[in-house]
C-alpha positions as CSV (number, residue, x, y, z in Angstrom):
1,M,11.2,-18.2,-16.7
2,P,13.5,-21.2,-16.1
3,R,14.0,-20.3,-12.4
4,L,10.3,-19.6,-11.6
5,L,10.1,-22.6,-9.3
6,D,13.5,-22.1,-7.7
7,P,13.6,-20.9,-4.0
8,L,14.4,-17.3,-3.4
9,S,15.9,-15.9,-0.2
10,I,15.5,-12.2,0.9
11,R,16.8,-11.4,4.3
12,S,15.8,-14.3,6.6
13,I,12.8,-15.4,4.5
14,T,13.2,-18.1,1.9
15,F,10.3,-18.3,-0.6
16,S,9.7,-21.8,-1.9
17,N,9.3,-20.5,-5.4
18,R,9.1,-17.1,-7.2
19,I,5.4,-17.1,-7.8
20,F,4.1,-14.1,-5.9
21,V,0.4,-13.4,-5.7
22,S,-0.1,-9.7,-6.2
23,P,-2.5,-7.6,-4.0
24,M,-6.0,-7.8,-5.5
25,C,-8.7,-5.4,-4.2
26,E,-11.6,-7.5,-2.9
27,Y,-14.0,-4.8,-1.8
28,S,-15.5,-7.3,0.7
29,S,-14.7,-5.9,4.1
30,D,-16.9,-4.2,6.7
31,D,-15.1,-1.5,8.8
32,G,-11.8,-2.8,7.5
33,F,-12.2,-6.3,9.0
34,A,-11.2,-9.4,7.1
35,N,-13.7,-12.3,7.0
36,D,-14.3,-15.8,5.6
37,W,-14.1,-14.4,2.0
38,H,-10.5,-13.3,2.7
39,L,-9.6,-16.6,4.3
40,V,-10.8,-18.5,1.3
41,H,-9.4,-16.1,-1.3
42,L,-6.0,-15.8,0.2
43,G,-5.9,-19.3,1.6
44,S,-6.6,-20.9,-1.8
45,R,-3.7,-19.1,-3.3
46,A,-1.5,-20.6,-0.7
47,V,-3.0,-24.1,-1.3
48,G,-2.2,-23.6,-4.9
49,G,1.5,-23.4,-4.0
50,A,2.4,-19.7,-4.4
51,G,5.6,-18.7,-2.7
52,L,4.2,-15.4,-1.4
53,V,0.6,-14.4,-1.0
54,F,-0.2,-10.7,-0.5
55,T,-3.4,-9.2,1.0
56,E,-5.2,-6.6,-1.0
57,A,-4.1,-2.9,-0.5
58,T,-4.8,-2.6,3.2
59,A,-5.7,0.9,4.4
60,V,-3.6,2.4,7.2
61,T,-6.3,4.9,8.1
62,P,-10.1,4.7,7.6
63,E,-10.0,7.8,5.3
64,G,-7.2,6.0,3.3
65,R,-9.6,3.4,1.9
66,I,-10.5,3.4,-1.7
67,S,-14.0,2.3,-0.8
68,P,-15.9,1.6,2.4
69,Q,-15.4,-2.1,1.7
70,D,-11.6,-2.1,1.7
71,L,-9.5,-4.2,4.1
72,G,-7.9,-2.2,6.9
73,I,-5.1,-2.3,9.5
74,W,-5.7,1.0,11.2
75,K,-6.8,-0.4,14.6
76,D,-5.7,-3.3,16.9
77,A,-9.1,-5.0,16.5
78,H,-8.2,-5.9,12.9
79,V,-5.4,-8.2,14.0
80,D,-7.2,-11.2,15.3
81,V,-9.0,-12.3,12.1
82,L,-5.9,-11.5,10.0
83,S,-3.9,-13.8,12.3
84,R,-6.2,-16.7,11.5
85,I,-5.6,-16.1,7.8
86,V,-1.8,-15.8,8.3
87,R,-1.7,-19.1,10.2
88,F,-3.5,-20.9,7.4
89,I,-1.1,-19.4,4.7
90,H,1.9,-20.5,6.8
91,S,0.4,-24.0,7.2
92,Q,0.5,-24.4,3.4
93,G,4.1,-23.6,3.1
94,S,3.6,-20.1,1.7
95,V,4.7,-16.7,3.1
96,P,2.0,-14.2,4.0
97,G,2.6,-10.6,3.0
98,M,0.6,-7.4,3.5
99,Q,0.5,-4.3,1.2
100,L,0.1,-1.1,3.2
101,A,-1.8,1.6,1.4
102,H,-3.5,5.0,1.5
103,A,-5.7,5.9,-1.4
104,G,-5.2,9.7,-1.2
105,R,-7.4,11.6,-3.6
106,K,-8.8,8.3,-5.0
107,A,-10.5,7.6,-1.7
108,S,-14.3,7.6,-0.8
109,T,-15.3,6.0,-4.1
110,R,-17.8,3.3,-5.1
111,R,-16.7,-0.2,-5.8
112,P,-16.0,-0.9,-9.5
113,W,-19.2,-3.0,-10.0
114,D,-21.2,-0.2,-8.4
115,G,-19.9,2.2,-11.1
116,G,-16.9,3.8,-9.4
117,G,-16.5,7.5,-8.9
118,R,-17.3,9.7,-5.8
119,L,-19.3,8.2,-3.0
120,S,-21.2,10.8,-1.0
121,E,-21.4,10.9,2.8
122,L,-25.0,9.9,2.6
123,E,-23.9,6.8,0.7
124,G,-21.2,5.9,3.2
125,G,-18.4,8.0,1.9
126,W,-16.4,10.6,3.9
127,R,-15.4,14.2,3.7
128,N,-11.7,14.1,4.7
129,V,-10.3,13.0,1.3
130,M,-6.7,14.2,1.2
131,A,-3.9,14.7,-1.3
132,P,-0.6,16.7,-1.7
133,S,-2.5,19.3,-3.7
134,P,-6.3,20.1,-3.9
135,I,-6.6,18.5,-7.4
136,P,-9.3,15.9,-8.0
137,F,-8.3,12.7,-9.7
138,A,-11.1,13.1,-12.2
139,D,-14.3,15.1,-12.6
140,N,-16.4,12.4,-10.9
141,F,-13.9,11.9,-8.0
142,P,-13.9,13.7,-4.6
143,Q,-12.4,17.2,-4.2
144,P,-9.4,16.5,-1.9
145,V,-8.0,18.9,0.7
146,E,-4.3,19.8,0.6
147,M,-2.5,18.0,3.4
148,T,-0.9,20.2,6.0
149,P,2.6,19.2,7.4
150,A,0.8,17.9,10.5
151,M,-1.5,15.7,8.3
152,I,1.6,14.4,6.5
153,S,3.3,13.5,9.7
154,R,0.2,11.6,10.9
155,A,0.1,9.7,7.7
156,V,3.7,8.6,8.1
157,T,2.9,7.5,11.7
158,A,-0.1,5.6,10.4
159,F,2.0,3.5,8.0
160,A,4.5,2.8,10.9
161,N,1.7,1.7,13.2
162,A,0.1,-0.4,10.5
163,A,3.5,-2.2,10.1
164,K,3.5,-3.0,13.8
165,R,0.0,-4.5,13.6
166,A,0.9,-6.5,10.6
167,L,3.9,-8.0,12.5
168,K,1.6,-8.8,15.4
169,A,-0.7,-10.6,13.0
170,G,2.2,-12.7,11.8
171,F,2.9,-11.3,8.3
172,R,6.4,-11.8,7.1
173,V,6.6,-9.3,4.2
174,I,5.4,-5.7,4.0
175,E,4.9,-3.9,0.7
176,I,4.4,-0.2,0.7
177,H,2.0,0.9,-2.0
178,A,3.5,3.9,-3.8
179,A,1.9,3.3,-7.2
180,H,-1.3,3.6,-9.2
181,G,-2.1,7.2,-8.4
182,Y,-2.7,6.6,-4.7
183,L,-1.3,8.9,-2.0
184,I,2.4,8.3,-2.1
185,H,2.4,8.3,-5.9
186,E,0.5,11.6,-5.8
187,F,3.4,13.1,-3.9
188,L,5.9,11.7,-6.4
189,S,4.2,13.0,-9.5
190,P,4.5,16.6,-10.6
191,L,1.1,16.2,-12.2
192,S,-0.6,15.8,-8.8
193,N,1.9,17.5,-6.5
194,Q,2.0,21.2,-7.0
195,R,3.1,22.1,-3.5
196,R,5.6,24.9,-2.8
197,D,6.9,23.6,0.5
198,A,9.4,20.9,1.5
199,Y,7.1,18.2,0.0
200,G,6.7,19.7,-3.5
201,G,8.7,21.1,-6.5
202,S,12.1,19.4,-6.7
203,F,12.7,15.7,-7.0
204,E,14.1,15.7,-3.4
205,N,11.0,17.3,-2.1
206,R,8.5,15.2,-4.0
207,T,10.2,12.0,-2.8
208,R,10.4,13.1,0.8
209,F,7.0,11.6,1.8
210,A,8.0,8.2,0.4
211,R,11.3,8.3,2.0
212,E,9.9,9.2,5.4
213,I,7.3,6.4,5.2
214,V,10.0,3.8,4.3
215,S,12.2,5.0,7.1
216,A,9.3,4.9,9.6
217,V,8.1,1.4,8.5
218,R,11.6,0.0,8.5
219,K,12.1,1.2,12.0
220,E,9.1,-0.8,13.2
221,W,9.7,-3.8,10.8
222,P,12.3,-6.3,12.0
223,Q,15.6,-6.2,10.2
224,E,15.4,-9.9,9.4
225,L,12.1,-9.4,7.4
226,P,11.8,-8.2,3.8
227,L,10.4,-4.8,2.9
228,F,9.0,-4.3,-0.6
229,I,7.7,-1.2,-2.3
230,R,5.4,-1.0,-5.3
231,L,6.1,1.8,-7.9
232,S,4.4,3.0,-11.0
233,A,7.6,3.4,-13.0
234,T,6.1,6.1,-15.2
235,D,3.0,8.2,-15.6
236,W,3.2,7.8,-19.4
237,V,2.6,11.6,-19.6
238,D,5.1,14.3,-20.5
239,G,6.1,16.3,-17.4
240,G,5.0,13.5,-15.0
241,W,6.8,10.8,-13.0
242,D,9.1,8.8,-15.3
243,V,11.5,5.9,-15.4
244,D,14.6,8.0,-14.7
245,Q,13.0,9.4,-11.5
246,S,12.0,5.9,-10.5
247,V,15.6,4.7,-10.8
248,A,16.8,7.7,-8.8
249,L,14.3,7.0,-6.1
250,V,15.1,3.3,-5.8
251,K,18.8,4.3,-5.3
252,L,17.7,6.4,-2.3
253,L,15.3,3.7,-0.9
254,K,17.8,0.8,-0.9
255,P,20.0,2.4,1.9
256,L,16.7,3.0,3.9
257,G,16.0,-0.7,3.9
258,V,13.9,-1.5,0.8
259,D,14.8,-5.0,-0.5
260,F,12.5,-5.4,-3.5
261,V,10.9,-3.1,-6.0
262,D,7.5,-4.2,-7.5
263,C,7.1,-2.2,-10.7
């Protein structure tokens, strides 16, 4: 760790040090809106001197939230409050980053301190939980619908539109969340992706969704700003996503504009 406090430059951004605050789910939003909790939580990390401060996994669609209390970036109205937080992070010499996410089949669930698991519509959950294949994450999770090509296309567009809003809010780093069993990871893993079309089966097909999202986000995200991606490097299960596939995917993502892989 001898270089932990050294500056690091990626594209046009120079981080004052290499202490990056990872996205931490807060489960403290209403309709996706940030509030004083997020200002204090994220702002205090910047006051503490971290070089980069990420928001929690921020949903690109309302149905892409893990819980009803997740932070969101799916509509323009979300931008103003986020801008206030961004300005404060900047004022402390830190760089503000946003992690863009879609929960996939792990959506519409209770907050951890409420017990986790499926949240019914009567309790504030939603019906349109989606995944590459109609396989629930676990017995007490929602039954997802298999995404049609049109639904996949809309999801790609949602990530791109979210990146545009993040830029408008003043964020300077985007991280695409492709880990932890959420939607993009669900497409990558043969355990959750059992499709027989252009998005399932072969490595090329299973990585297509991730590559399309990266390309769409990079198109909207300025070339001078860094683009990160978070990967679960392995499922730790035979027949699942593994380190070799992660390495192969990264080799495909670099030419598409990914600068940094968060494993």
